[in-house]
C-alpha positions as CSV (number, residue, x, y, z in Angstrom):
1,M,50.7,-41.2,-16.8
2,K,52.3,-37.9,-15.7
3,K,54.4,-37.9,-18.8
4,V,51.3,-38.4,-20.9
5,I,49.6,-35.4,-19.3
6,W,52.6,-33.2,-19.8
7,I,52.9,-34.3,-23.5
8,I,49.2,-33.4,-24.0
9,L,49.7,-29.9,-22.4
10,F,52.8,-29.2,-24.4
11,W,51.1,-30.3,-27.6
12,Q,48.2,-27.9,-27.0
13,L,50.6,-25.0,-26.3
14,W,52.5,-25.8,-29.4
15,L,49.4,-25.8,-31.5
16,L,48.4,-22.4,-30.1
17,C,51.7,-20.8,-30.8
18,A,52.7,-22.6,-34.0
19,C,52.8,-20.7,-37.3
20,S,51.7,-23.7,-39.4
21,S,48.2,-23.7,-40.8
22,V,45.3,-25.7,-39.3
23,K,43.2,-27.8,-41.5
24,M,39.7,-26.3,-41.8
25,E,36.5,-27.4,-43.5
26,E,36.3,-26.6,-47.2
27,Q,34.3,-23.5,-48.0
28,D,33.6,-21.4,-51.1
29,G,35.9,-18.4,-51.3
30,Y,39.0,-17.7,-49.1
31,L,39.3,-18.1,-45.4
32,L,40.4,-14.7,-43.9
33,K,43.7,-15.6,-42.2
34,G,44.7,-12.1,-41.0
35,V,44.1,-8.4,-41.3
36,E,46.7,-5.6,-41.2
37,V,46.7,-1.9,-41.8
38,K,49.9,-0.3,-43.0
39,S,50.8,3.3,-43.8
40,D,53.5,4.7,-46.1
41,S,53.8,7.8,-44.0
42,R,55.7,7.9,-40.7
43,L,53.3,10.5,-39.4
44,V,50.3,8.0,-39.6
45,D,50.2,4.9,-37.4
46,G,48.4,2.2,-39.4
47,S,47.5,0.1,-36.4
48,Q,45.3,2.8,-35.0
49,F,43.0,2.4,-37.9
50,L,42.1,-1.3,-37.2
51,P,38.7,-0.3,-35.7
52,Y,37.7,0.9,-39.2
53,V,38.1,-2.6,-40.7
54,R,34.7,-4.1,-41.2
55,Q,35.8,-7.7,-41.3
56,K,38.2,-9.2,-38.8
57,S,39.9,-12.6,-38.8
58,A,39.4,-15.3,-36.2
59,S,42.0,-15.7,-33.5
60,R,44.4,-18.6,-33.8
61,L,43.2,-20.0,-30.5
62,S,39.6,-20.0,-31.8
63,A,40.7,-21.6,-35.1
64,V,42.6,-24.3,-33.3
65,L,39.6,-25.2,-31.1
66,K,37.2,-24.7,-34.0
67,L,35.0,-22.3,-31.9
68,N,34.0,-19.8,-34.6
69,R,31.4,-20.3,-37.4
70,Y,33.3,-20.2,-40.6
71,K,30.8,-18.1,-42.5
72,D,31.9,-15.2,-40.2
73,I,35.5,-15.4,-41.5
74,I,35.1,-16.0,-45.2
75,Y,36.7,-13.0,-47.0
76,D,34.1,-10.6,-48.4
77,T,35.3,-8.3,-51.2
78,L,32.3,-5.9,-50.7
79,L,33.2,-5.4,-47.0
80,A,36.8,-4.8,-48.1
81,H,35.8,-2.1,-50.6
82,Q,33.6,-0.4,-47.9
83,T,36.6,-0.5,-45.5
84,C,38.8,1.3,-48.0
85,N,36.2,4.0,-48.3
86,D,35.9,4.3,-44.5
87,L,39.7,4.5,-44.2
88,R,40.0,7.2,-46.8
89,T,37.3,9.3,-45.1
90,A,39.1,8.9,-41.8
91,L,42.3,10.1,-43.4
92,Q,40.6,13.1,-45.0
93,N,39.1,14.0,-41.6
94,M,42.6,14.1,-40.3
95,G,43.6,16.7,-42.9
96,Y,45.0,14.3,-45.6
97,M,42.6,15.5,-48.3
98,N,44.3,13.7,-51.2
99,A,44.6,10.4,-49.3
100,S,44.0,7.1,-51.1
101,V,43.6,3.5,-49.8
102,N,43.9,0.1,-51.5
103,V,43.7,-3.4,-50.2
104,R,46.4,-6.0,-51.1
105,E,45.2,-9.6,-51.0
106,I,47.9,-12.2,-50.1
107,V,46.6,-15.6,-51.1
108,K,48.1,-18.9,-49.9
109,G,46.0,-21.9,-50.8
110,K,42.5,-21.4,-49.4
111,R,43.8,-18.7,-47.0
112,L,43.9,-15.0,-47.6
113,K,45.5,-12.1,-45.7
114,A,44.1,-8.6,-46.3
115,V,46.6,-5.8,-46.0
116,Y,45.0,-2.3,-46.2
117,E,47.6,0.1,-47.5
118,L,47.2,3.8,-46.5
119,H,48.7,6.5,-48.7
120,P,47.9,9.7,-46.8
121,G,50.0,12.1,-48.9
122,E,50.7,15.6,-47.4
123,P,48.4,17.1,-44.8
124,Y,46.4,20.4,-45.4
125,F,46.8,23.4,-43.0
126,V,44.5,26.3,-42.1
127,R,45.7,29.5,-43.6
128,H,43.2,31.8,-41.9
129,L,40.4,31.3,-39.4
130,A,37.5,33.8,-39.4
131,Y,34.4,34.1,-37.2
132,D,30.8,34.8,-38.2
133,I,29.0,35.2,-34.8
134,Q,25.6,36.7,-35.5
135,D,24.6,37.0,-31.8
136,E,26.3,40.0,-30.1
137,N,25.7,38.8,-26.6
138,I,27.3,35.4,-27.4
139,A,30.2,37.2,-29.2
140,Q,30.9,39.1,-26.0
141,V,30.8,36.0,-23.8
142,L,33.2,34.1,-26.2
143,Q,35.6,37.0,-26.7
144,T,38.2,36.0,-24.1
145,Y,38.0,32.3,-25.0
146,L,38.5,32.9,-28.8
147,Q,41.4,35.3,-28.3
148,S,43.5,33.2,-25.9
149,K,42.1,29.8,-25.1
150,S,40.8,28.4,-28.4
151,S,42.5,25.2,-29.6
152,I,42.1,26.1,-33.3
153,G,43.6,28.9,-35.2
154,D,45.8,30.0,-38.1
155,G,48.5,27.5,-39.0
156,M,46.9,24.5,-37.5
157,K,46.8,21.2,-39.3
158,F,43.2,20.7,-40.7
159,S,41.4,18.1,-38.7
160,V,37.6,17.4,-38.6
161,S,37.9,15.9,-35.2
162,E,39.6,19.0,-33.8
163,L,36.8,21.1,-35.2
164,E,34.2,18.9,-33.6
165,T,36.0,19.1,-30.3
166,E,35.9,22.9,-30.6
167,R,32.2,22.8,-31.3
168,K,31.7,20.8,-28.1
169,K,33.9,23.2,-26.1
170,L,32.0,26.3,-27.3
171,T,28.7,24.6,-26.6
172,T,29.7,23.7,-23.1
173,L,31.0,27.2,-22.4
174,L,27.7,28.8,-23.6
175,Q,25.5,26.3,-21.8
176,D,27.5,27.1,-18.6
177,S,26.9,30.8,-19.1
178,G,23.1,30.6,-19.0
179,F,22.2,29.7,-22.6
180,Y,19.9,26.9,-21.6
181,R,18.5,26.2,-25.1
182,F,21.8,26.3,-26.9
183,N,23.2,23.2,-28.7
184,K,26.1,22.6,-31.1
185,D,23.8,22.6,-34.2
186,Y,24.0,26.4,-34.0
187,I,27.7,26.1,-34.8
188,R,29.1,25.0,-38.2
189,F,32.3,25.4,-40.2
190,S,32.9,26.2,-43.8
191,A,36.2,25.5,-45.6
192,D,37.6,26.8,-48.9
193,T,40.8,25.4,-50.3
194,V,43.3,27.8,-51.8
195,M,44.0,26.9,-55.4
196,G,47.3,25.4,-56.1
197,S,48.3,24.9,-52.4
198,R,47.5,22.7,-49.4
199,L,46.0,25.6,-47.5
200,I,42.4,26.1,-46.3
201,D,40.5,29.2,-45.4
202,L,38.2,28.3,-42.5
203,K,35.2,30.1,-41.1
204,L,33.3,29.4,-37.9
205,H,29.6,30.3,-38.2
206,L,27.4,30.7,-35.1
207,T,23.7,31.5,-35.9
208,K,20.9,33.1,-33.9
209,Y,18.2,31.2,-32.0
210,R,15.1,29.8,-33.6
211,N,12.3,28.3,-31.5
212,N,11.3,26.1,-34.5
213,G,12.0,25.8,-38.2
214,D,9.5,28.5,-39.2
215,A,10.3,31.0,-36.4
216,V,12.2,34.2,-36.9
217,E,15.8,34.3,-35.8
218,V,16.4,36.1,-32.5
219,P,19.3,36.5,-30.0
220,H,19.8,33.4,-27.9
221,P,17.9,33.8,-24.5
222,R,20.1,33.7,-21.4
223,Y,18.4,32.0,-18.5
224,Y,18.8,32.5,-14.7
225,I,17.7,30.2,-11.8
226,R,14.9,31.8,-9.9
227,R,14.1,29.2,-7.3
228,I,15.3,25.7,-6.3
229,N,12.7,23.3,-4.9
230,Y,13.2,19.8,-3.4
231,H,10.6,17.1,-3.7
232,S,10.3,13.5,-2.6
233,G,9.6,10.9,-5.3
234,D,8.3,8.4,-2.7
235,N,4.9,7.7,-1.4
236,D,5.6,9.2,2.0
237,S,6.5,12.6,0.4
238,V,9.3,13.1,2.9
239,I,13.0,13.5,2.0
240,H,15.1,11.8,4.6
241,L,18.0,14.2,4.2
242,R,18.7,17.5,6.1
243,R,18.1,20.7,4.2
244,R,21.7,21.7,4.6
245,V,22.8,18.4,3.1
246,L,20.5,19.0,0.1
247,E,21.9,22.5,-0.4
248,E,25.6,21.4,-0.1
249,N,25.1,18.8,-2.8
250,T,23.3,21.2,-5.2
251,W,25.7,23.1,-7.5
252,L,23.1,25.2,-9.1
253,E,22.4,28.5,-7.3
254,E,19.4,30.8,-7.1
255,G,20.0,34.1,-8.9
256,M,22.9,32.7,-11.0
257,P,22.9,31.7,-14.7
258,F,21.9,28.2,-15.7
259,S,25.0,25.9,-16.0
260,A,25.0,22.5,-17.7
261,T,28.2,21.5,-15.9
262,N,26.8,22.4,-12.5
263,L,23.7,20.4,-13.4
264,Q,25.8,17.3,-14.0
265,K,27.8,18.0,-10.8
266,T,24.5,18.0,-8.9
267,Y,23.5,14.7,-10.4
268,N,27.0,13.3,-9.5
269,S,26.8,14.6,-5.9
270,F,23.5,13.0,-5.2
271,A,24.5,9.8,-7.0
272,K,27.4,9.3,-4.5
273,M,24.9,9.4,-1.6
274,Q,23.9,5.9,-0.4
275,A,20.6,7.3,1.0
276,V,19.5,8.3,-2.5
277,R,18.1,5.8,-5.0
278,Y,18.0,8.1,-7.9
279,T,17.5,11.8,-8.7
280,N,15.4,13.6,-11.3
281,I,16.0,17.3,-12.0
282,R,13.5,19.3,-14.1
283,F,13.4,23.0,-15.1
284,V,10.2,25.0,-15.5
285,E,10.3,28.2,-17.6
286,L,8.4,31.1,-16.3
287,P,6.1,32.5,-19.1
288,D,7.5,35.6,-21.0
289,T,10.7,35.6,-18.9
290,T,14.1,34.0,-19.0
291,L,13.8,32.6,-15.5
292,L,13.9,29.0,-14.5
293,D,12.5,27.1,-11.5
294,C,14.6,24.1,-10.7
295,N,12.7,21.1,-9.3
296,I,14.9,18.4,-7.7
297,Q,13.1,15.1,-7.0
298,I,14.8,12.8,-4.6
299,N,13.9,9.1,-4.4
300,N,15.0,7.6,-1.1
301,N,16.9,4.4,-0.8
302,K,16.1,1.7,1.8
303,P,17.4,3.1,5.1
304,S,18.9,-0.2,6.3
305,T,19.6,-3.8,5.3
306,I,20.6,-7.0,7.0
307,S,22.4,-9.8,5.1
308,F,23.8,-13.2,6.0
309,Q,26.8,-14.7,4.1
310,P,27.8,-18.4,4.7
311,E,31.0,-19.7,3.3
312,G,33.1,-22.9,3.2
313,T,36.8,-23.0,3.7
314,N,39.6,-25.5,2.8
315,T,43.1,-24.7,4.0
316,S,45.6,-27.3,2.9
317,G,43.0,-30.0,3.3
318,D,41.6,-28.7,6.6
319,L,37.9,-28.2,6.2
320,G,35.9,-25.5,7.9
321,A,33.0,-23.1,7.7
322,A,32.4,-19.4,8.3
323,A,29.4,-17.1,8.4
324,S,29.0,-13.3,8.5
325,L,26.0,-11.2,9.6
326,I,26.1,-7.7,8.2
327,Y,23.9,-4.7,9.1
328,E,24.1,-1.5,7.1
329,N,22.4,1.8,7.7
330,R,22.6,4.2,4.7
331,N,21.4,7.4,6.4
332,L,22.5,7.4,10.0
333,F,22.4,11.1,10.8
334,R,20.1,12.1,7.9
335,G,23.1,13.2,5.9
336,S,23.6,9.9,3.9
337,E,26.2,8.7,6.4
338,T,26.7,5.0,6.1
339,F,27.1,2.8,9.1
340,S,27.8,-0.9,8.9
341,I,28.7,-3.6,11.4
342,Q,29.8,-7.1,10.4
343,L,30.0,-10.0,12.8
344,R,32.0,-13.0,11.5
345,G,32.7,-16.4,13.0
346,A,34.8,-19.2,11.6
347,F,35.7,-22.8,12.5
348,E,38.3,-25.1,11.0
349,A,39.2,-28.7,12.0
350,I,43.0,-28.8,11.9
351,T,44.6,-32.2,11.3
352,G,48.3,-33.3,11.3
353,L,49.4,-31.3,14.3
354,E,51.0,-33.5,16.9
355,G,51.6,-32.6,20.6
356,Y,48.9,-29.9,20.8
357,Q,45.9,-30.2,23.1
358,N,43.4,-28.4,21.0
359,Q,43.1,-29.4,17.3
360,D,40.6,-26.8,16.1
361,Y,40.9,-23.2,14.8
362,M,38.2,-20.6,15.8
363,E,38.0,-17.0,14.8
364,Y,35.5,-14.3,15.8
365,S,35.6,-10.7,14.5
366,V,33.6,-7.6,14.5
367,E,34.1,-4.7,12.0
368,T,32.4,-1.4,12.0
369,K,32.6,1.4,9.4
370,L,31.1,4.9,9.4
371,G,31.3,6.7,6.1
372,F,30.6,10.3,5.2
373,P,29.8,11.4,1.6
374,R,31.9,14.6,2.1
375,F,35.3,15.8,3.3
376,V,35.1,15.8,7.1
377,A,37.8,17.9,8.7
378,P,37.9,21.0,10.9
379,F,38.4,24.6,9.5
380,L,37.2,23.8,6.0
381,S,34.8,26.0,4.1
382,K,31.6,24.7,2.5
383,S,32.9,25.5,-1.0
384,F,36.2,23.6,-0.4
385,R,34.4,20.6,1.0
386,R,32.1,20.5,-2.0
387,R,34.9,21.1,-4.6
388,S,37.1,18.4,-3.2
389,G,34.5,15.6,-3.9
390,A,36.1,13.5,-1.2
391,T,34.5,10.9,1.0
392,S,35.6,10.2,4.6
393,E,35.5,6.9,6.5
394,L,36.2,5.7,10.0
395,S,36.7,2.0,10.6
396,L,37.2,-0.1,13.8
397,T,38.0,-3.8,13.7
398,Y,38.6,-6.4,16.4
399,D,39.7,-9.9,15.5
400,M,40.1,-12.9,17.9
401,Q,42.0,-16.0,16.6
402,N,42.5,-19.1,18.6
403,R,44.8,-21.7,17.1
404,P,46.3,-24.9,18.7
405,E,49.7,-23.1,18.6
406,F,48.7,-19.6,19.8
407,H,46.0,-17.1,20.5
408,R,46.1,-13.8,18.6
409,R,44.1,-10.6,19.0
410,V,44.2,-7.8,16.5
411,F,42.6,-4.3,17.0
412,S,42.6,-1.9,14.0
413,T,41.3,1.5,13.4
414,A,41.7,3.9,10.5
415,W,40.6,7.3,9.3
416,R,40.8,7.7,5.5
417,Y,39.8,10.0,2.7
418,K,39.0,9.0,-0.9
419,W,38.4,11.4,-3.9
420,S,38.8,11.5,-7.7
421,D,39.3,14.1,-10.4
422,A,36.5,15.4,-12.7
423,S,37.2,12.7,-15.3
424,R,37.1,9.9,-12.7
425,R,40.2,8.4,-14.3
426,L,42.5,9.5,-11.4
427,S,41.5,8.6,-7.9
428,Y,43.3,9.1,-4.6
429,K,43.3,7.6,-1.1
430,L,44.8,9.1,2.1
431,D,45.0,7.2,5.5
432,I,45.7,9.5,8.5
433,P,46.3,7.6,10.6
434,D,45.9,3.8,10.4
435,L,46.5,2.0,13.7
436,D,47.1,-1.7,14.3
437,Y,47.6,-3.4,17.7
438,V,48.6,-7.1,17.7
439,Y,48.4,-8.9,21.1
440,M,49.5,-12.5,21.7
441,P,47.8,-13.5,25.0
442,W,49.0,-17.2,24.8
443,I,51.5,-19.3,22.9
444,S,51.7,-23.0,23.5
445,S,54.8,-24.3,25.2
446,K,55.4,-26.8,22.3
447,F,55.4,-24.0,19.7
448,K,57.7,-22.0,21.8
449,N,60.1,-24.8,22.3
450,D,60.1,-25.9,18.6
451,Y,60.3,-22.6,16.9
452,L,60.8,-19.6,19.1
453,D,63.1,-20.6,21.9
454,S,65.0,-23.6,20.5
455,V,68.6,-22.7,19.8
456,S,68.8,-25.1,16.9
457,N,65.6,-23.9,15.2
458,R,65.3,-20.3,16.3
459,N,64.0,-18.0,13.5
460,A,64.3,-14.3,14.0
461,I,61.6,-13.4,11.5
462,L,59.2,-16.0,13.0
463,R,59.9,-14.8,16.5
464,Y,59.3,-11.2,15.7
465,N,55.9,-12.0,14.3
466,Y,54.7,-13.8,17.5
467,E,55.3,-10.8,19.8
468,D,53.0,-8.0,20.7
469,L,53.3,-5.2,18.1
470,F,51.9,-1.7,17.5
471,I,51.8,-0.1,14.0
472,M,50.9,3.5,13.4
473,K,51.1,4.4,9.7
474,I,50.2,7.1,7.3
475,G,49.5,6.1,3.7
476,F,48.8,7.8,0.3
477,G,47.7,6.1,-2.9
478,L,46.7,7.0,-6.4
479,T,45.1,5.1,-9.2
480,Y,44.9,6.0,-12.9
481,N,42.7,4.1,-15.4
482,G,42.8,5.5,-18.9
483,G,41.5,2.5,-20.7
484,R,44.6,1.3,-22.5
485,H,47.0,2.4,-19.7
486,A,46.4,1.8,-16.0
487,M,48.7,2.7,-13.1
488,R,48.6,2.3,-9.3
489,A,51.0,3.8,-6.8
490,N,51.0,3.6,-3.0
491,V,53.4,4.8,-0.3
492,E,53.1,4.4,3.5
493,T,55.3,5.1,6.5
494,A,55.0,3.9,10.1
495,G,56.6,4.8,13.4
496,N,58.2,8.2,12.5
497,L,55.8,10.3,14.5
498,L,56.0,8.0,17.6
499,T,59.8,7.9,17.3
500,G,60.0,11.7,17.1
501,V,57.6,12.1,20.1
502,S,59.5,9.5,22.2
503,S,62.8,11.2,21.4
504,L,61.5,14.7,22.3
505,L,60.1,13.4,25.6
506,G,63.3,11.6,26.4
507,R,61.7,8.2,26.7
508,G,64.0,5.3,27.4
509,K,64.4,2.2,25.2
510,N,63.9,-1.4,26.0
511,A,66.5,-4.2,26.2
512,R,66.5,-4.4,22.3
513,N,67.2,-0.7,22.0
514,Q,63.6,0.0,20.9
515,Y,61.1,2.8,21.9
516,T,57.9,1.4,23.2
517,L,54.3,2.6,23.5
518,F,52.4,1.1,26.5
519,N,55.5,-1.2,26.9
520,I,55.0,-2.5,23.4
521,A,57.6,-1.9,20.7
522,F,56.2,-0.2,17.6
523,A,57.1,-0.9,14.0
524,Q,59.0,1.7,11.9
525,Y,59.4,1.3,8.2
526,I,58.7,2.9,4.8
527,K,57.0,1.0,1.9
528,A,56.3,1.9,-1.7
529,D,54.4,0.0,-4.4
530,F,54.0,0.7,-8.1
531,D,51.9,-1.2,-10.8
532,Y,51.6,-0.5,-14.5
533,T,49.4,-2.2,-17.1
534,N,49.3,-1.6,-20.8
535,V,46.5,-3.2,-22.9
536,M,47.3,-3.3,-26.6
537,S,44.6,-4.2,-29.1
538,V,46.0,-6.5,-31.8
539,A,42.7,-7.5,-33.5
540,D,39.0,-7.7,-32.8
541,R,38.5,-9.2,-29.3
542,Q,42.2,-9.9,-29.0
543,S,44.7,-8.0,-26.9
544,L,48.3,-8.2,-25.7
545,V,48.6,-7.1,-22.1
546,F,51.9,-6.1,-20.4
547,H,52.1,-5.7,-16.6
548,A,54.9,-4.6,-14.4
549,G,54.8,-4.4,-10.6
550,F,57.5,-3.3,-8.2
551,G,57.4,-2.9,-4.4
552,I,60.0,-2.2,-1.8
553,A,59.8,-1.8,2.0
554,Y,62.6,-0.9,4.4
555,P,62.5,-1.4,8.2
556,Y,64.7,1.0,10.1
557,G,65.0,2.9,13.4
558,N,62.8,1.0,15.8
559,S,62.6,-2.2,13.6
560,N,65.0,-4.6,12.0
561,I,62.4,-6.8,10.5
562,L,59.1,-5.9,8.6
563,P,55.9,-7.0,10.2
564,F,54.6,-10.2,8.5
565,E,51.5,-8.4,7.0
566,K,53.8,-5.9,5.3
567,R,56.2,-8.4,3.7
568,Y,56.1,-9.4,0.1
569,F,55.5,-12.9,-1.3
570,S,55.7,-14.3,-4.8
571,G,53.9,-17.1,-6.7
572,G,50.2,-17.6,-7.0
573,A,47.3,-16.6,-9.3
574,N,48.4,-12.9,-9.6
575,S,52.2,-13.3,-9.7
576,V,54.5,-15.9,-11.2
577,R,52.0,-18.6,-12.0
578,G,54.4,-21.5,-12.3
579,W,54.6,-21.4,-8.5
580,S,51.9,-21.9,-6.0
581,V,51.1,-19.0,-3.6
582,R,54.0,-18.0,-1.3
583,S,56.3,-20.7,-2.6
584,L,58.8,-18.6,-4.6
585,G,61.9,-16.8,-3.2
586,P,63.4,-14.9,-1.7
587,G,66.2,-14.9,-4.3
588,S,67.6,-18.4,-4.7
589,F,66.3,-19.5,-1.2
590,K,64.8,-22.9,-1.4
591,G,62.1,-23.8,1.2
592,N,62.4,-26.9,3.3
593,K,58.7,-27.8,2.8
594,G,58.4,-27.3,6.6
595,A,55.8,-25.7,8.8
596,I,57.4,-22.3,8.8
597,D,58.2,-21.9,5.1
598,F,55.3,-19.4,4.9
599,I,57.4,-17.1,7.1
600,N,60.8,-17.7,5.4
601,Q,59.5,-17.3,1.9
602,T,58.7,-13.6,2.3
603,G,60.8,-10.5,1.4
604,D,61.3,-6.8,1.5
605,M,61.3,-6.2,-2.3
606,K,59.2,-7.6,-5.1
607,L,59.4,-7.6,-8.9
608,D,56.7,-8.9,-11.3
609,L,56.7,-8.8,-15.1
610,N,53.9,-10.4,-17.0
611,L,52.9,-10.7,-20.7
612,E,49.5,-12.1,-21.6
613,Y,47.8,-12.7,-24.9
614,R,44.0,-12.6,-24.4
615,T,41.3,-13.7,-27.0
616,Y,37.6,-14.3,-27.2
617,L,36.7,-18.0,-27.7
618,F,32.9,-18.5,-27.6
619,W,29.9,-17.6,-25.6
620,K,31.3,-16.3,-22.2
621,F,34.7,-18.0,-22.6
622,D,38.0,-16.2,-23.1
623,G,41.4,-17.8,-23.5
624,A,44.9,-16.6,-22.6
625,L,48.6,-17.5,-23.1
626,F,51.0,-16.0,-20.6
627,V,54.7,-15.6,-19.7
628,D,55.5,-14.4,-16.1
629,A,58.8,-13.4,-14.5
630,G,59.8,-12.1,-11.1
631,N,60.8,-12.9,-7.6
632,I,61.2,-11.3,-4.1
633,W,64.3,-10.4,-2.2
634,T,65.3,-9.3,1.3
635,L,67.2,-6.0,1.8
636,R,69.2,-7.4,4.7
637,N,71.0,-10.7,5.1
638,Y,68.9,-12.9,7.3
639,A,70.5,-16.2,8.5
640,D,67.2,-18.0,8.1
641,Q,66.9,-17.0,4.4
642,P,70.3,-17.9,2.7
643,G,70.5,-16.6,-0.8
644,G,67.6,-14.3,-0.3
645,Q,69.4,-10.9,-0.1
646,F,69.2,-8.5,-3.1
647,R,72.6,-8.0,-4.8
648,W,73.1,-6.1,-8.0
649,D,75.5,-8.7,-9.4
650,E,73.1,-11.6,-8.6
651,F,69.5,-10.5,-8.7
652,Y,69.0,-10.9,-12.5
653,K,70.2,-14.5,-12.2
654,Q,67.4,-15.1,-9.6
655,I,64.5,-14.0,-11.7
656,A,62.0,-16.9,-12.1
657,V,60.2,-17.4,-15.4
658,A,56.9,-19.3,-16.0
659,Y,54.6,-19.9,-18.9
660,G,51.1,-21.3,-19.3
661,L,47.6,-21.4,-20.6
662,G,44.4,-19.9,-19.1
663,F,40.6,-20.0,-19.5
664,R,38.2,-17.3,-18.2
665,L,34.5,-17.5,-17.8
666,N,33.7,-13.8,-18.3
667,F,30.3,-12.5,-17.2
668,G,31.2,-8.8,-17.6
669,Y,30.8,-7.7,-14.0
670,F,33.1,-10.5,-12.8
671,A,35.2,-13.3,-14.3
672,L,36.1,-16.8,-13.1
673,R,39.7,-17.6,-14.0
674,F,41.5,-20.9,-14.5
675,D,45.3,-20.6,-15.1
676,M,47.7,-23.5,-15.6
677,G,51.3,-22.5,-15.2
678,M,54.6,-24.3,-15.8
679,K,58.1,-23.4,-14.4
680,A,60.5,-22.4,-17.1
681,V,63.5,-21.0,-15.1
682,N,63.8,-21.9,-11.5
683,P,66.3,-19.8,-9.4
684,A,66.0,-22.3,-6.4
685,Y,67.5,-25.5,-7.7
686,D,69.7,-28.5,-6.9
687,T,70.3,-29.7,-10.4
688,Q,70.6,-28.0,-13.8
689,K,67.5,-29.9,-15.0
690,E,65.6,-28.3,-12.2
691,H,67.1,-24.9,-13.0
692,W,66.3,-25.0,-16.7
693,A,62.8,-26.6,-16.3
694,I,61.7,-25.4,-19.8
695,F,64.1,-27.9,-21.4
696,H,63.5,-30.6,-18.8
697,P,59.9,-30.4,-17.9
698,D,58.5,-32.5,-15.0
699,F,54.7,-32.2,-14.7
700,S,54.7,-33.2,-11.0
701,R,57.5,-30.8,-10.1
702,D,56.8,-27.8,-12.4
703,F,53.0,-27.5,-12.8
704,S,50.7,-25.2,-10.8
705,F,46.9,-24.8,-11.2
706,H,45.2,-21.6,-10.1
707,F,41.6,-20.7,-9.6
708,A,40.7,-17.0,-9.0
709,V,38.0,-14.4,-9.4
710,G,38.9,-11.5,-11.7
711,L,41.7,-10.9,-14.1
712,P,45.3,-11.0,-12.7
713,F,46.0,-7.4,-13.8
């Protein structure tokens, strides 16, 4: 039966990847097999013009599963002709005025592939740029910009998109200088080609203001803010925010010119505030003047909420339940400060443990957070706090865990800042500091004898993680999301400040040559993580996604081993998907399928490489084919992890490889993911068949199923 299941899975994968055609229902005309855009100029990338193609082919996965309606993918010559016109216009807008486009139809049976061939020719350039600014006041405002900051000028390659970008820049600059009624329609360009050449004489025209189509042209009026008023949009007519908070989040200023950018910043500032449901800003012109009254209407959000969240748990067959009670106040000190407290309780009936008195697991925790919608720190000016756009948060957590083997208490507190740049593509996070105190009040004698004190089964990594521990770290992270490219980097360090203070004070060390705080050894390490994702569009609703992840952590000084929470693991839904979670590595180490493998199969360094083809199937369903590679390693040679240490002459032989098929139920705001992975190259093996699993597949040995929420990267 297992062999039958494997044959079916392999057959499905082969169908998805095979180049042979799939028998489809007979239709009039040709079935559009594929679309491609090529260019005969190295300066023009044809693939970037795929969005201009009006008719796309169905994905192979959809075709195999017969999920598309065939009338949508029958080749249409009219749409192909319109696509040629669109592509030619796009090239001309890029400065290739003599461009031409044709479509080459490659027919094979009832199938057709459409290849759009671009012939851009030589680009045109601007010989001379002149200005026709009919409003002297505006000419004076724009003088510095046009002389030194403008992105267009003599010698530039002619490009309609560049000219449109310049119109937008000029419009923003003028709207930020008080010209409240200005819009980009007052700016236009005229172009004259120079006979017998590829040169263009370009002129920018900026006309005067007209109140309506029949009105006489006059200079553009420049408006100033006279007064800023705050109003409540609720029935109680009271704004539940302090006056100072309202003013600090208002970028418009009385007595200053109107600014469209500051107007948007004001909207953004109030939008960040949890106490505000929405904001409406209106301007009233005073008759016969160029003065504006700014009326800011604030609609209050619900001040507080209480929620209850039940959940079920299943840990390796042990069933349990958990519940959380959450209270949140969105305006604690009338400055949109958020305060939340979460109470959580969990119970799990543990089976299969012999020799322990209590067979149940219980956990109780309380977590509180206090967030500020501003940069909270001493000695900072109002203007700096407002420009930074940062939020601040204080968190306190206490977690009590009672297991049959041990009792564990964890106390955590952190102070962190978060902020982003104006484009919101780049965001930052700073933790200064983040404190964790782990206290082990009780460990059962059996667990001690079996794993901690037994000479024959003593494990240094396990022992270290069942001792009292103190961690004081500082961390910094940044995230970039540019659509096609995404990047995340984090670095943190712990123990350096405490080590320095202990050394300066001449504090003594314990029997293990460690400094202590309150008689507890503290961790010292440095850790860095980097992730990169590149999403490449290959066709309509089809993409090829590449992901690379690398992490490294090094314990030093006061520590020889990383704390368990800071160690890396491999395998699982977001890693090498041919392995279950925490079951791969380090290196060529092979677990013993024992109770402490979850400790041994951790490391100090991690590498993940993933390639995934994603395609739309039907309704809310997407499909994926993937290849994963990676592993973890230790930086030191630990006796309990033979083969796990990173070595330059060995690590590349220890990279695990997996492949598989996935389905995603995509609702937009979240996705349910089902991934089925198979081992291809296994670095932890006893036989060559186990090593080269791709040539000797065994479904019971090599298959892993993963269910997760969200995409893997």
